[in-house]
C-alpha positions as a Markdown table, in Angstrom:
| # | Residue | x | y | z |
|---|---|---|---|---|
| 1 | Met | 86.1 | -61.1 | -27.8 |
| 2 | Arg | 82.6 | -60.5 | -29.1 |
| 3 | Leu | 80.8 | -58.6 | -26.4 |
| 4 | Gly | 77.0 | -58.2 | -26.2 |
| 5 | Ile | 76.0 | -55.0 | -24.5 |
| 6 | Asp | 72.5 | -54.3 | -23.3 |
| 7 | Ile | 71.7 | -50.6 | -23.2 |
| 8 | Asp | 69.1 | -49.7 | -20.5 |
| 9 | Gly | 70.3 | -50.4 | -17.0 |
| 10 | Thr | 73.7 | -51.6 | -18.3 |
| 11 | Ile | 75.3 | -48.6 | -20.1 |
| 12 | Lys | 72.5 | -46.1 | -19.6 |
| 13 | Asn | 70.9 | -45.2 | -16.3 |
| 14 | Thr | 67.4 | -45.5 | -17.8 |
| 15 | His | 65.7 | -46.2 | -14.4 |
| 16 | Glu | 66.8 | -42.9 | -13.1 |
| 17 | Ala | 65.6 | -41.1 | -16.2 |
| 18 | Ala | 62.3 | -42.9 | -16.1 |
| 19 | Arg | 61.9 | -42.2 | -12.3 |
| 20 | Ser | 62.4 | -38.5 | -12.8 |
| 21 | Ile | 59.9 | -38.4 | -15.7 |
| 22 | Tyr | 57.4 | -40.5 | -13.9 |
| 23 | Asn | 57.6 | -38.3 | -10.8 |
| 24 | Glu | 57.0 | -35.2 | -12.9 |
| 25 | Lys | 54.1 | -36.8 | -14.9 |
| 26 | Leu | 52.4 | -38.3 | -11.8 |
| 27 | Asn | 53.3 | -35.5 | -9.4 |
| 28 | Arg | 55.1 | -38.0 | -7.1 |
| 29 | Asn | 58.4 | -38.2 | -5.2 |
| 30 | Val | 59.4 | -41.8 | -5.6 |
| 31 | Gln | 63.1 | -42.3 | -4.8 |
| 32 | Ser | 65.6 | -44.7 | -6.5 |
| 33 | Glu | 65.7 | -47.0 | -3.5 |
| 34 | Asp | 61.9 | -47.3 | -3.7 |
| 35 | Ile | 62.2 | -49.1 | -7.0 |
| 36 | Thr | 63.0 | -52.7 | -6.2 |
| 37 | Asp | 61.4 | -54.3 | -9.3 |
| 38 | Phe | 62.6 | -54.0 | -12.9 |
| 39 | Tyr | 59.3 | -52.4 | -13.9 |
| 40 | Leu | 58.4 | -49.2 | -12.1 |
| 41 | Asp | 54.8 | -50.2 | -11.8 |
| 42 | Gln | 54.8 | -51.3 | -8.1 |
| 43 | Ala | 56.7 | -48.3 | -6.9 |
| 44 | Tyr | 54.1 | -46.0 | -8.5 |
| 45 | Gly | 51.1 | -48.1 | -7.5 |
| 46 | Leu | 50.3 | -49.0 | -11.2 |
| 47 | Thr | 48.9 | -52.2 | -12.6 |
| 48 | Pro | 51.1 | -53.8 | -15.2 |
| 49 | Gln | 48.6 | -52.6 | -17.9 |
| 50 | Glu | 48.7 | -49.0 | -16.6 |
| 51 | Gly | 52.5 | -49.2 | -16.3 |
| 52 | Lys | 53.0 | -50.5 | -19.8 |
| 53 | Ala | 50.7 | -47.7 | -21.2 |
| 54 | Leu | 52.5 | -45.0 | -19.2 |
| 55 | Trp | 55.9 | -46.3 | -20.3 |
| 56 | Arg | 54.8 | -46.4 | -24.0 |
| 57 | Ser | 53.5 | -42.8 | -23.8 |
| 58 | Leu | 56.8 | -41.6 | -22.3 |
| 59 | Glu | 59.1 | -44.0 | -24.0 |
| 60 | Ser | 60.7 | -41.5 | -26.5 |
| 61 | Lys | 61.4 | -39.0 | -23.7 |
| 62 | Ile | 62.8 | -41.7 | -21.4 |
| 63 | Tyr | 65.2 | -43.0 | -24.1 |
| 64 | Thr | 66.2 | -39.5 | -25.1 |
| 65 | Val | 67.3 | -38.2 | -21.7 |
| 66 | Gly | 69.4 | -40.0 | -19.1 |
| 67 | Leu | 73.0 | -40.3 | -18.5 |
| 68 | Pro | 75.5 | -43.1 | -19.3 |
| 69 | Met | 76.6 | -45.3 | -16.5 |
| 70 | Pro | 79.9 | -44.0 | -15.1 |
| 71 | His | 82.9 | -45.0 | -17.2 |
| 72 | Ala | 80.8 | -47.1 | -19.7 |
| 73 | Ser | 81.7 | -45.0 | -22.8 |
| 74 | Glu | 85.3 | -44.7 | -21.9 |
| 75 | Val | 85.8 | -48.4 | -21.2 |
| 76 | Leu | 83.8 | -49.6 | -24.2 |
| 77 | Asn | 85.9 | -47.3 | -26.5 |
| 78 | Asp | 89.1 | -48.7 | -24.9 |
| 79 | Leu | 87.9 | -52.3 | -25.5 |
| 80 | Ala | 86.9 | -51.5 | -29.1 |
| 81 | Ser | 90.4 | -49.9 | -29.7 |
| 82 | Gln | 91.9 | -53.2 | -28.3 |
| 83 | Gly | 90.0 | -55.1 | -31.1 |
| 84 | His | 87.0 | -56.4 | -29.1 |
| 85 | Gln | 83.8 | -56.4 | -31.0 |
| 86 | Ile | 81.0 | -54.4 | -29.3 |
| 87 | Thr | 77.4 | -55.1 | -30.3 |
| 88 | Tyr | 74.5 | -53.3 | -28.5 |
| 89 | Ile | 71.6 | -55.8 | -28.1 |
| 90 | Thr | 68.5 | -54.2 | -26.8 |
| 91 | Ala | 64.8 | -55.1 | -26.4 |
| 92 | Arg | 63.8 | -51.5 | -27.2 |
| 93 | Pro | 61.2 | -51.6 | -30.0 |
| 94 | Gly | 62.6 | -51.4 | -33.5 |
| 95 | Leu | 60.4 | -48.5 | -34.4 |
| 96 | Tyr | 62.1 | -45.9 | -36.6 |
| 97 | Lys | 61.7 | -43.1 | -34.0 |
| 98 | Ile | 63.1 | -45.3 | -31.1 |
| 99 | Glu | 65.9 | -46.6 | -33.2 |
| 100 | Lys | 66.8 | -43.0 | -34.3 |
| 101 | Ile | 66.8 | -41.8 | -30.6 |
| 102 | Thr | 69.0 | -44.8 | -29.6 |
| 103 | Lys | 71.6 | -44.2 | -32.3 |
| 104 | His | 71.7 | -40.5 | -31.5 |
| 105 | Trp | 72.1 | -41.2 | -27.8 |
| 106 | Leu | 75.0 | -43.6 | -28.4 |
| 107 | Gln | 76.7 | -41.1 | -30.6 |
| 108 | Gln | 76.0 | -38.1 | -28.4 |
| 109 | His | 77.6 | -39.9 | -25.4 |
| 110 | Gly | 80.6 | -41.1 | -27.4 |
| 111 | Phe | 80.0 | -44.8 | -27.4 |
| 112 | Pro | 81.7 | -46.9 | -30.0 |
| 113 | Tyr | 78.8 | -47.1 | -32.4 |
| 114 | Thr | 79.6 | -47.9 | -36.0 |
| 115 | Gly | 76.2 | -47.7 | -37.5 |
| 116 | Glu | 76.1 | -51.5 | -37.8 |
| 117 | Asn | 76.6 | -52.7 | -34.2 |
| 118 | Leu | 73.1 | -52.2 | -32.9 |
| 119 | Ile | 70.4 | -54.8 | -32.7 |
| 120 | Met | 66.9 | -53.5 | -31.8 |
| 121 | Asn | 63.8 | -55.4 | -30.6 |
| 122 | Ala | 65.8 | -58.3 | -29.3 |
| 123 | Gln | 63.1 | -60.0 | -27.3 |
| 124 | Asp | 65.2 | -63.2 | -27.1 |
| 125 | Lys | 68.7 | -61.8 | -26.5 |
| 126 | Ala | 70.1 | -65.3 | -26.0 |
| 127 | Glu | 69.0 | -66.3 | -29.5 |
| 128 | Val | 70.6 | -63.1 | -30.9 |
| 129 | Ala | 73.8 | -63.7 | -28.8 |
| 130 | His | 74.0 | -67.3 | -30.0 |
| 131 | Lys | 73.6 | -66.2 | -33.7 |
| 132 | Leu | 76.3 | -63.5 | -33.3 |
| 133 | Gln | 78.5 | -65.9 | -31.4 |
| 134 | Ile | 78.8 | -63.5 | -28.5 |
| 135 | Asp | 81.5 | -64.5 | -26.0 |
| 136 | Leu | 80.3 | -62.4 | -23.1 |
| 137 | Phe | 77.0 | -60.6 | -22.5 |
| 138 | Phe | 76.4 | -57.7 | -20.1 |
| 139 | Glu | 72.8 | -57.4 | -18.9 |
| 140 | Asp | 70.7 | -56.2 | -15.9 |
| 141 | Ala | 67.1 | -57.3 | -16.6 |
| 142 | Pro | 66.1 | -60.4 | -14.6 |
| 143 | Asp | 64.0 | -62.0 | -17.4 |
| 144 | His | 66.8 | -61.5 | -20.0 |
| 145 | Leu | 69.4 | -62.7 | -17.5 |
| 146 | Gln | 67.4 | -65.9 | -16.9 |
| 147 | Asn | 67.1 | -66.6 | -20.6 |
| 148 | Leu | 70.8 | -65.9 | -21.4 |
| 149 | Ile | 72.1 | -68.1 | -18.6 |
| 150 | Arg | 69.6 | -70.9 | -19.2 |
| 151 | Lys | 70.7 | -71.0 | -22.9 |
| 152 | Gly | 74.4 | -71.1 | -21.9 |
| 153 | Ile | 75.5 | -67.6 | -22.9 |
| 154 | Arg | 78.3 | -66.4 | -20.6 |
| 155 | Thr | 76.7 | -63.4 | -18.8 |
| 156 | Val | 77.8 | -60.7 | -16.4 |
| 157 | Ile | 75.1 | -59.1 | -14.3 |
| 158 | Met | 75.1 | -55.3 | -14.1 |
| 159 | Asp | 74.2 | -54.9 | -10.5 |
| 160 | Ala | 70.9 | -53.1 | -9.7 |
| 161 | Asn | 68.4 | -53.1 | -6.8 |
| 162 | Tyr | 65.9 | -55.0 | -8.9 |
| 163 | Asn | 68.2 | -57.9 | -9.7 |
| 164 | Arg | 70.0 | -58.4 | -6.3 |
| 165 | Asp | 67.7 | -61.4 | -5.6 |
| 166 | Phe | 68.5 | -63.0 | -8.9 |
| 167 | Pro | 69.1 | -66.7 | -8.0 |
| 168 | His | 72.0 | -67.4 | -10.4 |
| 169 | Lys | 75.5 | -66.9 | -9.2 |
| 170 | Ala | 76.8 | -65.2 | -12.4 |
| 171 | Gln | 79.6 | -62.7 | -12.1 |
| 172 | Arg | 78.3 | -59.2 | -11.1 |
| 173 | Met | 79.8 | -55.8 | -11.7 |
| 174 | Asp | 78.7 | -52.3 | -10.5 |
| 175 | Asp | 81.4 | -50.3 | -12.3 |
| 176 | Trp | 82.5 | -50.5 | -15.9 |
| 177 | Arg | 86.1 | -50.4 | -14.9 |
| 178 | Gln | 85.7 | -53.9 | -13.5 |
| 179 | Val | 85.2 | -55.2 | -17.0 |
| 180 | Tyr | 88.9 | -55.7 | -17.7 |
| 181 | Asp | 89.3 | -58.3 | -15.0 |
| 182 | Leu | 86.2 | -60.1 | -16.2 |
| 183 | Ile | 87.4 | -60.2 | -19.8 |
| 184 | Asp | 90.7 | -61.6 | -18.7 |
| 185 | Arg | 88.9 | -64.2 | -16.7 |
| 186 | Tyr | 86.6 | -65.3 | -19.5 |
| 187 | Arg | 89.2 | -65.0 | -22.4 |
């Protein structure tokens, strides 16, 4: 199968990295459970404009640190060894520095990255998935989920506090080891 894999919130615990960095920068003690929206703005009392500016100023650091989701690298390597095509499709800006950080992070954490299976700045992931003929997409962000599902891309929701109220009944997973059953179901 051709698998589309989001990065932040799907294979990388980016919210936890950002929360830690925001707490340090803003001298706060916001806990993970306090973040119930995809954007961290509300939990930190920021306007969307302030939140966007803060994110941009800390973006390189946020993308550099942070750990993979448990079992993500191991499972994706196993899937790649079975012949599944893995393509990372992220909305991260396609800026040279951010792309370099992203590639390094994938390699550093042992993900099956070939040098050619990363799509940056995918603001319309459904369009990219359609163009690449992705069979199954893994995503966490509500806006992207909505677009993927609306455009008929088979999508699995990576469960998170900020997407639990997502109205579509797409399949969910909270552990990468669950992916084998999902692939068998959708094959």
